[in-house]
mmCIF file of the N, C-alpha and C atoms, coordinates in Angstrom:
data_MODEL
# 
_entry.id   MODEL 
# 
loop_
_atom_site.group_PDB 
_atom_site.id 
_atom_site.type_symbol 
_atom_site.label_atom_id 
_atom_site.label_alt_id 
_atom_site.label_comp_id 
_atom_site.label_asym_id 
_atom_site.label_entity_id 
_atom_site.label_seq_id 
_atom_site.pdbx_PDB_ins_code 
_atom_site.Cartn_x 
_atom_site.Cartn_y 
_atom_site.Cartn_z 
_atom_site.occupancy 
_atom_site.B_iso_or_equiv 
_atom_site.pdbx_formal_charge 
_atom_site.auth_seq_id 
_atom_site.auth_comp_id 
_atom_site.auth_asym_id 
_atom_site.auth_atom_id 
_atom_site.pdbx_PDB_model_num 
ATOM 1   N N  . MET A 1 1  ? 25.495 71.616 -67.102 1.00 0.00 ? 1  MET A N  1 
ATOM 2   C CA . MET A 1 1  ? 24.778 72.452 -66.197 1.00 0.00 ? 1  MET A CA 1 
ATOM 3   C C  . MET A 1 1  ? 25.712 72.835 -65.238 1.00 0.00 ? 1  MET A C  1 
ATOM 4   N N  . PHE A 1 2  ? 25.206 73.713 -64.361 1.00 0.00 ? 2  PHE A N  1 
ATOM 5   C CA . PHE A 1 2  ? 25.839 74.244 -63.214 1.00 0.00 ? 2  PHE A CA 1 
ATOM 6   C C  . PHE A 1 2  ? 25.913 73.357 -61.957 1.00 0.00 ? 2  PHE A C  1 
ATOM 7   N N  . PRO A 1 3  ? 26.899 73.110 -61.135 1.00 0.00 ? 3  PRO A N  1 
ATOM 8   C CA . PRO A 1 3  ? 26.682 72.354 -60.135 1.00 0.00 ? 3  PRO A CA 1 
ATOM 9   C C  . PRO A 1 3  ? 25.883 72.932 -58.836 1.00 0.00 ? 3  PRO A C  1 
ATOM 10  N N  . ALA A 1 4  ? 25.181 72.068 -58.054 1.00 0.00 ? 4  ALA A N  1 
ATOM 11  C CA . ALA A 1 4  ? 24.293 72.499 -56.925 1.00 0.00 ? 4  ALA A CA 1 
ATOM 12  C C  . ALA A 1 4  ? 25.012 73.394 -56.093 1.00 0.00 ? 4  ALA A C  1 
ATOM 13  N N  . LYS A 1 5  ? 24.502 74.455 -55.701 1.00 0.00 ? 5  LYS A N  1 
ATOM 14  C CA . LYS A 1 5  ? 24.973 75.430 -54.560 1.00 0.00 ? 5  LYS A CA 1 
ATOM 15  C C  . LYS A 1 5  ? 25.001 74.608 -53.213 1.00 0.00 ? 5  LYS A C  1 
ATOM 16  N N  . LYS A 1 6  ? 26.350 74.765 -52.608 1.00 0.00 ? 6  LYS A N  1 
ATOM 17  C CA . LYS A 1 6  ? 26.376 74.054 -51.386 1.00 0.00 ? 6  LYS A CA 1 
ATOM 18  C C  . LYS A 1 6  ? 25.887 74.940 -50.411 1.00 0.00 ? 6  LYS A C  1 
ATOM 19  N N  . ARG A 1 7  ? 25.099 74.469 -49.464 1.00 0.00 ? 7  ARG A N  1 
ATOM 20  C CA . ARG A 1 7  ? 24.331 75.094 -48.258 1.00 0.00 ? 7  ARG A CA 1 
ATOM 21  C C  . ARG A 1 7  ? 25.037 74.863 -46.971 1.00 0.00 ? 7  ARG A C  1 
ATOM 22  N N  . LEU A 1 8  ? 24.595 75.894 -46.238 1.00 0.00 ? 8  LEU A N  1 
ATOM 23  C CA . LEU A 1 8  ? 25.198 75.784 -44.926 1.00 0.00 ? 8  LEU A CA 1 
ATOM 24  C C  . LEU A 1 8  ? 24.753 74.478 -44.035 1.00 0.00 ? 8  LEU A C  1 
ATOM 25  N N  . PHE A 1 9  ? 25.591 73.665 -43.515 1.00 0.00 ? 9  PHE A N  1 
ATOM 26  C CA . PHE A 1 9  ? 25.349 72.413 -42.857 1.00 0.00 ? 9  PHE A CA 1 
ATOM 27  C C  . PHE A 1 9  ? 25.031 71.278 -43.934 1.00 0.00 ? 9  PHE A C  1 
ATOM 28  N N  . GLY A 1 10 ? 25.408 71.492 -45.139 1.00 0.00 ? 10 GLY A N  1 
ATOM 29  C CA . GLY A 1 10 ? 25.190 70.483 -46.167 1.00 0.00 ? 10 GLY A CA 1 
ATOM 30  C C  . GLY A 1 10 ? 24.054 70.647 -46.969 1.00 0.00 ? 10 GLY A C  1 
ATOM 31  N N  . ASN A 1 11 ? 23.839 69.795 -47.877 1.00 0.00 ? 11 ASN A N  1 
ATOM 32  C CA . ASN A 1 11 ? 22.560 70.044 -48.902 1.00 0.00 ? 11 ASN A CA 1 
ATOM 33  C C  . ASN A 1 11 ? 21.365 68.994 -48.431 1.00 0.00 ? 11 ASN A C  1 
ATOM 34  N N  . HIS A 1 12 ? 21.728 68.169 -47.472 1.00 0.00 ? 12 HIS A N  1 
ATOM 35  C CA . HIS A 1 12 ? 20.860 67.217 -46.992 1.00 0.00 ? 12 HIS A CA 1 
ATOM 36  C C  . HIS A 1 12 ? 20.126 67.533 -45.599 1.00 0.00 ? 12 HIS A C  1 
ATOM 37  N N  . VAL A 1 13 ? 19.775 68.495 -45.418 1.00 0.00 ? 13 VAL A N  1 
ATOM 38  C CA . VAL A 1 13 ? 19.026 68.912 -44.084 1.00 0.00 ? 13 VAL A CA 1 
ATOM 39  C C  . VAL A 1 13 ? 17.658 68.591 -44.324 1.00 0.00 ? 13 VAL A C  1 
ATOM 40  N N  . PRO A 1 14 ? 17.248 67.652 -43.293 1.00 0.00 ? 14 PRO A N  1 
ATOM 41  C CA . PRO A 1 14 ? 15.726 67.364 -43.391 1.00 0.00 ? 14 PRO A CA 1 
ATOM 42  C C  . PRO A 1 14 ? 14.871 68.503 -43.032 1.00 0.00 ? 14 PRO A C  1 
ATOM 43  N N  . PRO A 1 15 ? 13.743 68.750 -43.673 1.00 0.00 ? 15 PRO A N  1 
ATOM 44  C CA . PRO A 1 15 ? 12.997 69.870 -43.438 1.00 0.00 ? 15 PRO A CA 1 
ATOM 45  C C  . PRO A 1 15 ? 12.160 69.598 -41.984 1.00 0.00 ? 15 PRO A C  1 
ATOM 46  N N  . ARG A 1 16 ? 12.242 70.498 -41.183 1.00 0.00 ? 16 ARG A N  1 
ATOM 47  C CA . ARG A 1 16 ? 11.630 70.449 -39.822 1.00 0.00 ? 16 ARG A CA 1 
ATOM 48  C C  . ARG A 1 16 ? 11.101 71.774 -39.644 1.00 0.00 ? 16 ARG A C  1 
ATOM 49  N N  . CYS A 1 17 ? 9.895  71.947 -39.013 1.00 0.00 ? 17 CYS A N  1 
ATOM 50  C CA . CYS A 1 17 ? 9.371  73.247 -38.606 1.00 0.00 ? 17 CYS A CA 1 
ATOM 51  C C  . CYS A 1 17 ? 10.347 74.133 -37.804 1.00 0.00 ? 17 CYS A C  1 
ATOM 52  N N  . GLU A 1 18 ? 11.155 73.417 -36.932 1.00 0.00 ? 18 GLU A N  1 
ATOM 53  C CA . GLU A 1 18 ? 11.950 74.393 -36.129 1.00 0.00 ? 18 GLU A CA 1 
ATOM 54  C C  . GLU A 1 18 ? 13.020 75.088 -36.731 1.00 0.00 ? 18 GLU A C  1 
ATOM 55  N N  . TYR A 1 19 ? 13.482 74.557 -38.184 1.00 0.00 ? 19 TYR A N  1 
ATOM 56  C CA . TYR A 1 19 ? 14.362 75.283 -38.957 1.00 0.00 ? 19 TYR A CA 1 
ATOM 57  C C  . TYR A 1 19 ? 13.702 76.274 -39.990 1.00 0.00 ? 19 TYR A C  1 
ATOM 58  N N  . CYS A 1 20 ? 12.455 76.299 -39.965 1.00 0.00 ? 20 CYS A N  1 
ATOM 59  C CA . CYS A 1 20 ? 11.657 77.187 -40.933 1.00 0.00 ? 20 CYS A CA 1 
ATOM 60  C C  . CYS A 1 20 ? 11.867 78.703 -40.580 1.00 0.00 ? 20 CYS A C  1 
ATOM 61  N N  . GLN A 1 21 ? 12.096 79.515 -41.519 1.00 0.00 ? 21 GLN A N  1 
ATOM 62  C CA . GLN A 1 21 ? 12.296 80.961 -41.138 1.00 0.00 ? 21 GLN A CA 1 
ATOM 63  C C  . GLN A 1 21 ? 10.771 81.635 -40.754 1.00 0.00 ? 21 GLN A C  1 
ATOM 64  N N  . PHE A 1 22 ? 9.724  80.929 -40.828 1.00 0.00 ? 22 PHE A N  1 
ATOM 65  C CA . PHE A 1 22 ? 8.359  81.448 -40.488 1.00 0.00 ? 22 PHE A CA 1 
ATOM 66  C C  . PHE A 1 22 ? 7.922  80.979 -38.966 1.00 0.00 ? 22 PHE A C  1 
ATOM 67  N N  . SER A 1 23 ? 8.625  79.804 -38.405 1.00 0.00 ? 23 SER A N  1 
ATOM 68  C CA . SER A 1 23 ? 8.229  79.393 -37.286 1.00 0.00 ? 23 SER A CA 1 
ATOM 69  C C  . SER A 1 23 ? 8.668  80.177 -36.148 1.00 0.00 ? 23 SER A C  1 
ATOM 70  N N  . GLN A 1 24 ? 7.853  80.290 -35.010 1.00 0.00 ? 24 GLN A N  1 
ATOM 71  C CA . GLN A 1 24 ? 8.021  80.892 -33.842 1.00 0.00 ? 24 GLN A CA 1 
ATOM 72  C C  . GLN A 1 24 ? 7.903  79.901 -32.653 1.00 0.00 ? 24 GLN A C  1 
ATOM 73  N N  . LYS A 1 25 ? 8.649  80.226 -31.604 1.00 0.00 ? 25 LYS A N  1 
ATOM 74  C CA . LYS A 1 25 ? 8.698  79.284 -30.312 1.00 0.00 ? 25 LYS A CA 1 
ATOM 75  C C  . LYS A 1 25 ? 7.460  79.962 -29.334 1.00 0.00 ? 25 LYS A C  1 
ATOM 76  N N  . ASN A 1 26 ? 6.716  78.993 -28.844 1.00 0.00 ? 26 ASN A N  1 
ATOM 77  C CA . ASN A 1 26 ? 5.812  79.384 -27.816 1.00 0.00 ? 26 ASN A CA 1 
ATOM 78  C C  . ASN A 1 26 ? 6.380  79.427 -26.578 1.00 0.00 ? 26 ASN A C  1 
ATOM 79  N N  . ASN A 1 27 ? 5.543  79.573 -25.416 1.00 0.00 ? 27 ASN A N  1 
ATOM 80  C CA . ASN A 1 27 ? 6.117  79.736 -23.995 1.00 0.00 ? 27 ASN A CA 1 
ATOM 81  C C  . ASN A 1 27 ? 6.893  78.402 -23.562 1.00 0.00 ? 27 ASN A C  1 
ATOM 82  N N  . SER A 1 28 ? 6.621  77.350 -23.955 1.00 0.00 ? 28 SER A N  1 
ATOM 83  C CA . SER A 1 28 ? 7.231  76.033 -23.645 1.00 0.00 ? 28 SER A CA 1 
ATOM 84  C C  . SER A 1 28 ? 8.507  75.745 -24.441 1.00 0.00 ? 28 SER A C  1 
ATOM 85  N N  . GLY A 1 29 ? 8.828  76.613 -25.404 1.00 0.00 ? 29 GLY A N  1 
ATOM 86  C CA . GLY A 1 29 ? 10.042 76.253 -26.356 1.00 0.00 ? 29 GLY A CA 1 
ATOM 87  C C  . GLY A 1 29 ? 9.703  75.483 -27.712 1.00 0.00 ? 29 GLY A C  1 
ATOM 88  N N  . ASN A 1 30 ? 8.477  75.193 -27.688 1.00 0.00 ? 30 ASN A N  1 
ATOM 89  C CA . ASN A 1 30 ? 8.323  74.253 -29.016 1.00 0.00 ? 30 ASN A CA 1 
ATOM 90  C C  . ASN A 1 30 ? 7.945  75.204 -30.226 1.00 0.00 ? 30 ASN A C  1 
ATOM 91  N N  . PRO A 1 31 ? 8.333  74.814 -31.449 1.00 0.00 ? 31 PRO A N  1 
ATOM 92  C CA . PRO A 1 31 ? 8.038  75.832 -32.715 1.00 0.00 ? 31 PRO A CA 1 
ATOM 93  C C  . PRO A 1 31 ? 6.520  75.617 -32.824 1.00 0.00 ? 31 PRO A C  1 
ATOM 94  N N  . VAL A 1 32 ? 5.973  76.710 -33.163 1.00 0.00 ? 32 VAL A N  1 
ATOM 95  C CA . VAL A 1 32 ? 4.625  76.926 -33.626 1.00 0.00 ? 32 VAL A CA 1 
ATOM 96  C C  . VAL A 1 32 ? 4.675  77.671 -35.160 1.00 0.00 ? 32 VAL A C  1 
ATOM 97  N N  . CYS A 1 33 ? 3.772  76.871 -36.026 1.00 0.00 ? 33 CYS A N  1 
ATOM 98  C CA . CYS A 1 33 ? 3.630  77.455 -37.336 1.00 0.00 ? 33 CYS A CA 1 
ATOM 99  C C  . CYS A 1 33 ? 2.623  78.351 -37.358 1.00 0.00 ? 33 CYS A C  1 
ATOM 100 N N  . PRO A 1 34 ? 2.755  79.466 -37.897 1.00 0.00 ? 34 PRO A N  1 
ATOM 101 C CA . PRO A 1 34 ? 1.732  80.428 -38.257 1.00 0.00 ? 34 PRO A CA 1 
ATOM 102 C C  . PRO A 1 34 ? 0.654  80.173 -39.306 1.00 0.00 ? 34 PRO A C  1 
ATOM 103 N N  . TYR A 1 35 ? 1.014  79.035 -40.013 1.00 0.00 ? 35 TYR A N  1 
ATOM 104 C CA . TYR A 1 35 ? 0.327  78.512 -40.945 1.00 0.00 ? 35 TYR A CA 1 
ATOM 105 C C  . TYR A 1 35 ? -0.651 77.329 -40.591 1.00 0.00 ? 35 TYR A C  1 
ATOM 106 N N  . GLY A 1 36 ? -0.577 76.927 -39.423 1.00 0.00 ? 36 GLY A N  1 
ATOM 107 C CA . GLY A 1 36 ? -1.537 75.973 -39.011 1.00 0.00 ? 36 GLY A CA 1 
ATOM 108 C C  . GLY A 1 36 ? -0.921 74.533 -38.818 1.00 0.00 ? 36 GLY A C  1 
ATOM 109 N N  . MET A 1 37 ? 0.362  74.146 -39.056 1.00 0.00 ? 37 MET A N  1 
ATOM 110 C CA . MET A 1 37 ? 0.747  72.801 -39.049 1.00 0.00 ? 37 MET A CA 1 
ATOM 111 C C  . MET A 1 37 ? 0.830  72.699 -37.504 1.00 0.00 ? 37 MET A C  1 
ATOM 112 N N  . ARG A 1 38 ? 0.573  71.275 -37.132 1.00 0.00 ? 38 ARG A N  1 
ATOM 113 C CA . ARG A 1 38 ? 0.468  70.983 -35.792 1.00 0.00 ? 38 ARG A CA 1 
ATOM 114 C C  . ARG A 1 38 ? 1.476  70.386 -35.038 1.00 0.00 ? 38 ARG A C  1 
ATOM 115 N N  . THR A 1 39 ? 2.275  69.392 -35.984 1.00 0.00 ? 39 THR A N  1 
ATOM 116 C CA . THR A 1 39 ? 3.320  68.743 -35.132 1.00 0.00 ? 39 THR A CA 1 
ATOM 117 C C  . THR A 1 39 ? 4.525  69.280 -35.639 1.00 0.00 ? 39 THR A C  1 
ATOM 118 N N  . ALA A 1 40 ? 5.638  69.175 -34.781 1.00 0.00 ? 40 ALA A N  1 
ATOM 119 C CA . ALA A 1 40 ? 6.894  69.776 -35.026 1.00 0.00 ? 40 ALA A CA 1 
ATOM 120 C C  . ALA A 1 40 ? 7.573  68.847 -36.262 1.00 0.00 ? 40 ALA A C  1 
ATOM 121 N N  . GLY A 1 41 ? 7.320  67.677 -36.549 1.00 0.00 ? 41 GLY A N  1 
ATOM 122 C CA . GLY A 1 41 ? 7.846  66.996 -37.540 1.00 0.00 ? 41 GLY A CA 1 
ATOM 123 C C  . GLY A 1 41 ? 7.206  67.326 -38.816 1.00 0.00 ? 41 GLY A C  1 
ATOM 124 N N  . ASP A 1 42 ? 6.165  67.872 -39.007 1.00 0.00 ? 42 ASP A N  1 
ATOM 125 C CA . ASP A 1 42 ? 5.413  68.270 -40.257 1.00 0.00 ? 42 ASP A CA 1 
ATOM 126 C C  . ASP A 1 42 ? 6.103  69.423 -41.023 1.00 0.00 ? 42 ASP A C  1 
ATOM 127 N N  . THR A 1 43 ? 5.848  69.647 -42.355 1.00 0.00 ? 43 THR A N  1 
ATOM 128 C CA . THR A 1 43 ? 6.310  70.732 -42.967 1.00 0.00 ? 43 THR A CA 1 
ATOM 129 C C  . THR A 1 43 ? 5.265  70.990 -43.877 1.00 0.00 ? 43 THR A C  1 
ATOM 130 N N  . CYS A 1 44 ? 5.160  72.297 -44.404 1.00 0.00 ? 44 CYS A N  1 
ATOM 131 C CA . CYS A 1 44 ? 4.122  72.761 -45.176 1.00 0.00 ? 44 CYS A CA 1 
ATOM 132 C C  . CYS A 1 44 ? 4.827  73.295 -46.596 1.00 0.00 ? 44 CYS A C  1 
ATOM 133 N N  . LYS A 1 45 ? 3.927  73.740 -47.476 1.00 0.00 ? 45 LYS A N  1 
ATOM 134 C CA . LYS A 1 45 ? 4.407  74.182 -48.790 1.00 0.00 ? 45 LYS A CA 1 
ATOM 135 C C  . LYS A 1 45 ? 5.309  75.613 -48.574 1.00 0.00 ? 45 LYS A C  1 
ATOM 136 N N  . ARG A 1 46 ? 4.973  76.140 -47.457 1.00 0.00 ? 46 ARG A N  1 
ATOM 137 C CA . ARG A 1 46 ? 5.714  77.591 -47.238 1.00 0.00 ? 46 ARG A CA 1 
ATOM 138 C C  . ARG A 1 46 ? 7.010  77.461 -46.617 1.00 0.00 ? 46 ARG A C  1 
ATOM 139 N N  . TYR A 1 47 ? 7.500  76.179 -46.414 1.00 0.00 ? 47 TYR A N  1 
ATOM 140 C CA . TYR A 1 47 ? 8.743  76.019 -45.523 1.00 0.00 ? 47 TYR A CA 1 
ATOM 141 C C  . TYR A 1 47 ? 9.850  76.510 -46.309 1.00 0.00 ? 47 TYR A C  1 
ATOM 142 N N  . ALA A 1 48 ? 10.768 77.450 -45.515 1.00 0.00 ? 48 ALA A N  1 
ATOM 143 C CA . ALA A 1 48 ? 11.886 78.040 -46.078 1.00 0.00 ? 48 ALA A CA 1 
ATOM 144 C C  . ALA A 1 48 ? 12.971 77.799 -45.056 1.00 0.00 ? 48 ALA A C  1 
ATOM 145 N N  . TYR A 1 49 ? 14.010 77.177 -45.312 1.00 0.00 ? 49 TYR A N  1 
ATOM 146 C CA . TYR A 1 49 ? 15.131 76.794 -44.288 1.00 0.00 ? 49 TYR A CA 1 
ATOM 147 C C  . TYR A 1 49 ? 15.734 78.105 -44.036 1.00 0.00 ? 49 TYR A C  1 
ATOM 148 N N  . ASP A 1 50 ? 15.931 78.137 -42.799 1.00 0.00 ? 50 ASP A N  1 
ATOM 149 C CA . ASP A 1 50 ? 16.693 79.318 -41.960 1.00 0.00 ? 50 ASP A CA 1 
ATOM 150 C C  . ASP A 1 50 ? 17.962 78.693 -41.301 1.00 0.00 ? 50 ASP A C  1 
ATOM 151 N N  . PRO A 1 51 ? 19.190 78.818 -42.024 1.00 0.00 ? 51 PRO A N  1 
ATOM 152 C CA . PRO A 1 51 ? 20.356 78.227 -41.122 1.00 0.00 ? 51 PRO A CA 1 
ATOM 153 C C  . PRO A 1 51 ? 20.697 78.713 -39.857 1.00 0.00 ? 51 PRO A C  1 
ATOM 154 N N  . LEU A 1 52 ? 20.069 79.986 -39.453 1.00 0.00 ? 52 LEU A N  1 
ATOM 155 C CA . LEU A 1 52 ? 20.466 80.601 -38.361 1.00 0.00 ? 52 LEU A CA 1 
ATOM 156 C C  . LEU A 1 52 ? 19.508 80.060 -37.154 1.00 0.00 ? 52 LEU A C  1 
ATOM 157 N N  . LYS A 1 53 ? 18.605 79.262 -37.356 1.00 0.00 ? 53 LYS A N  1 
ATOM 158 C CA . LYS A 1 53 ? 17.956 78.763 -36.484 1.00 0.00 ? 53 LYS A CA 1 
ATOM 159 C C  . LYS A 1 53 ? 18.307 77.409 -36.016 1.00 0.00 ? 53 LYS A C  1 
ATOM 160 N N  . ARG A 1 54 ? 19.237 76.753 -36.674 1.00 0.00 ? 54 ARG A N  1 
ATOM 161 C CA . ARG A 1 54 ? 19.681 75.608 -36.414 1.00 0.00 ? 54 ARG A CA 1 
ATOM 162 C C  . ARG A 1 54 ? 21.023 75.688 -35.251 1.00 0.00 ? 54 ARG A C  1 
ATOM 163 N N  . GLU A 1 55 ? 20.793 74.764 -34.256 1.00 0.00 ? 55 GLU A N  1 
ATOM 164 C CA . GLU A 1 55 ? 21.682 74.692 -33.236 1.00 0.00 ? 55 GLU A CA 1 
ATOM 165 C C  . GLU A 1 55 ? 22.945 73.911 -33.524 1.00 0.00 ? 55 GLU A C  1 
ATOM 166 N N  . PRO A 1 56 ? 24.149 74.440 -33.440 1.00 0.00 ? 56 PRO A N  1 
ATOM 167 C CA . PRO A 1 56 ? 25.301 73.364 -33.809 1.00 0.00 ? 56 PRO A CA 1 
ATOM 168 C C  . PRO A 1 56 ? 25.554 72.160 -32.777 1.00 0.00 ? 56 PRO A C  1 
ATOM 169 N N  . GLN A 1 57 ? 26.017 71.232 -33.309 1.00 0.00 ? 57 GLN A N  1 
ATOM 170 C CA . GLN A 1 57 ? 26.182 70.081 -32.327 1.00 0.00 ? 57 GLN A CA 1 
ATOM 171 C C  . GLN A 1 57 ? 27.230 70.354 -31.497 1.00 0.00 ? 57 GLN A C  1 
ATOM 172 N N  . SER A 1 58 ? 27.425 69.794 -30.100 1.00 0.00 ? 58 SER A N  1 
ATOM 173 C CA . SER A 1 58 ? 28.201 70.173 -29.206 1.00 0.00 ? 58 SER A CA 1 
ATOM 174 C C  . SER A 1 58 ? 29.603 69.307 -29.569 1.00 0.00 ? 58 SER A C  1 
ATOM 175 N N  . LEU A 1 59 ? 30.606 70.025 -29.270 1.00 0.00 ? 59 LEU A N  1 
ATOM 176 C CA . LEU A 1 59 ? 32.086 69.403 -29.485 1.00 0.00 ? 59 LEU A CA 1 
ATOM 177 C C  . LEU A 1 59 ? 32.352 68.322 -28.582 1.00 0.00 ? 59 LEU A C  1 
ATOM 178 N N  . PRO A 1 60 ? 33.064 67.252 -29.153 1.00 0.00 ? 60 PRO A N  1 
ATOM 179 C CA . PRO A 1 60 ? 33.386 66.025 -28.329 1.00 0.00 ? 60 PRO A CA 1 
ATOM 180 C C  . PRO A 1 60 ? 34.501 66.401 -27.219 1.00 0.00 ? 60 PRO A C  1 
ATOM 181 N N  . THR A 1 61 ? 34.300 65.849 -26.075 1.00 0.00 ? 61 THR A N  1 
ATOM 182 C CA . THR A 1 61 ? 35.392 66.242 -25.011 1.00 0.00 ? 61 THR A CA 1 
ATOM 183 C C  . THR A 1 61 ? 36.737 65.625 -25.477 1.00 0.00 ? 61 THR A C  1 
ATOM 184 N N  . LEU A 1 62 ? 37.595 66.283 -24.980 1.00 0.00 ? 62 LEU A N  1 
ATOM 185 C CA . LEU A 1 62 ? 39.132 65.767 -25.118 1.00 0.00 ? 62 LEU A CA 1 
ATOM 186 C C  . LEU A 1 62 ? 39.375 65.016 -24.121 1.00 0.00 ? 62 LEU A C  1 
ATOM 187 N N  . PRO A 1 63 ? 40.274 63.825 -24.329 1.00 0.00 ? 63 PRO A N  1 
ATOM 188 C CA . PRO A 1 63 ? 40.698 63.015 -23.457 1.00 0.00 ? 63 PRO A CA 1 
ATOM 189 C C  . PRO A 1 63 ? 41.769 63.673 -22.360 1.00 0.00 ? 63 PRO A C  1 
ATOM 190 N N  . LYS A 1 64 ? 41.915 63.237 -21.165 1.00 0.00 ? 64 LYS A N  1 
ATOM 191 C CA . LYS A 1 64 ? 42.848 63.824 -20.155 1.00 0.00 ? 64 LYS A CA 1 
ATOM 192 C C  . LYS A 1 64 ? 44.223 63.219 -20.481 1.00 0.00 ? 64 LYS A C  1 
ATOM 193 N N  . PHE A 1 65 ? 45.201 64.074 -20.693 1.00 0.00 ? 65 PHE A N  1 
ATOM 194 C CA . PHE A 1 65 ? 46.508 63.704 -20.971 1.00 0.00 ? 65 PHE A CA 1 
ATOM 195 C C  . PHE A 1 65 ? 47.381 63.899 -19.808 1.00 0.00 ? 65 PHE A C  1 
ATOM 196 N N  . THR A 1 66 ? 48.448 63.437 -19.536 1.00 0.00 ? 66 THR A N  1 
ATOM 197 C CA . THR A 1 66 ? 49.591 63.563 -18.537 1.00 0.00 ? 66 THR A CA 1 
ATOM 198 C C  . THR A 1 66 ? 50.885 63.982 -19.149 1.00 0.00 ? 66 THR A C  1 
ATOM 199 N N  . ALA A 1 67 ? 51.709 64.244 -18.421 1.00 0.00 ? 67 ALA A N  1 
ATOM 200 C CA . ALA A 1 67 ? 53.139 64.617 -19.008 1.00 0.00 ? 67 ALA A CA 1 
ATOM 201 C C  . ALA A 1 67 ? 53.832 63.397 -19.538 1.00 0.00 ? 67 ALA A C  1 
ATOM 202 N N  . ASP A 1 68 ? 53.406 62.228 -18.854 1.00 0.00 ? 68 ASP A N  1 
ATOM 203 C CA . ASP A 1 68 ? 54.055 60.941 -19.146 1.00 0.00 ? 68 ASP A CA 1 
ATOM 204 C C  . ASP A 1 68 ? 53.824 60.658 -20.597 1.00 0.00 ? 68 ASP A C  1 
ATOM 205 N N  . ASP A 1 69 ? 52.579 61.001 -21.133 1.00 0.00 ? 69 ASP A N  1 
ATOM 206 C CA . ASP A 1 69 ? 51.914 60.631 -22.402 1.00 0.00 ? 69 ASP A CA 1 
ATOM 207 C C  . ASP A 1 69 ? 52.761 61.218 -23.572 1.00 0.00 ? 69 ASP A C  1 
ATOM 208 N N  . PHE A 1 70 ? 53.613 62.332 -23.182 1.00 0.00 ? 70 PHE A N  1 
ATOM 209 C CA . PHE A 1 70 ? 54.227 62.979 -24.185 1.00 0.00 ? 70 PHE A CA 1 
ATOM 210 C C  . PHE A 1 70 ? 55.730 62.643 -24.091 1.00 0.00 ? 70 PHE A C  1 
ATOM 211 N N  . LYS A 1 71 ? 56.271 61.786 -23.357 1.00 0.00 ? 71 LYS A N  1 
ATOM 212 C CA . LYS A 1 71 ? 57.690 61.404 -23.230 1.00 0.00 ? 71 LYS A CA 1 
ATOM 213 C C  . LYS A 1 71 ? 58.054 60.432 -24.349 1.00 0.00 ? 71 LYS A C  1 
ATOM 214 N N  . LEU A 1 72 ? 59.219 60.472 -24.842 1.00 0.00 ? 72 LEU A N  1 
ATOM 215 C CA . LEU A 1 72 ? 59.718 59.405 -25.747 1.00 0.00 ? 72 LEU A CA 1 
ATOM 216 C C  . LEU A 1 72 ? 60.565 58.493 -25.131 1.00 0.00 ? 72 LEU A C  1 
# 
């Protein structure tokens, strides 16, 4: 058989309403499902993952180096 297609951000993204292509944000910034789901952790049968709605993780900060750290 054919191997599974690799998705953006990996194949194991947990389904959440905030990543659904149908969800919209209300005035307070919480995702709102037009199909009647009430909590942000629930998903419905119409869930469709949208990778553009996912925010990337922040990069780790680099340690501070001095000129003495690079001397041999």
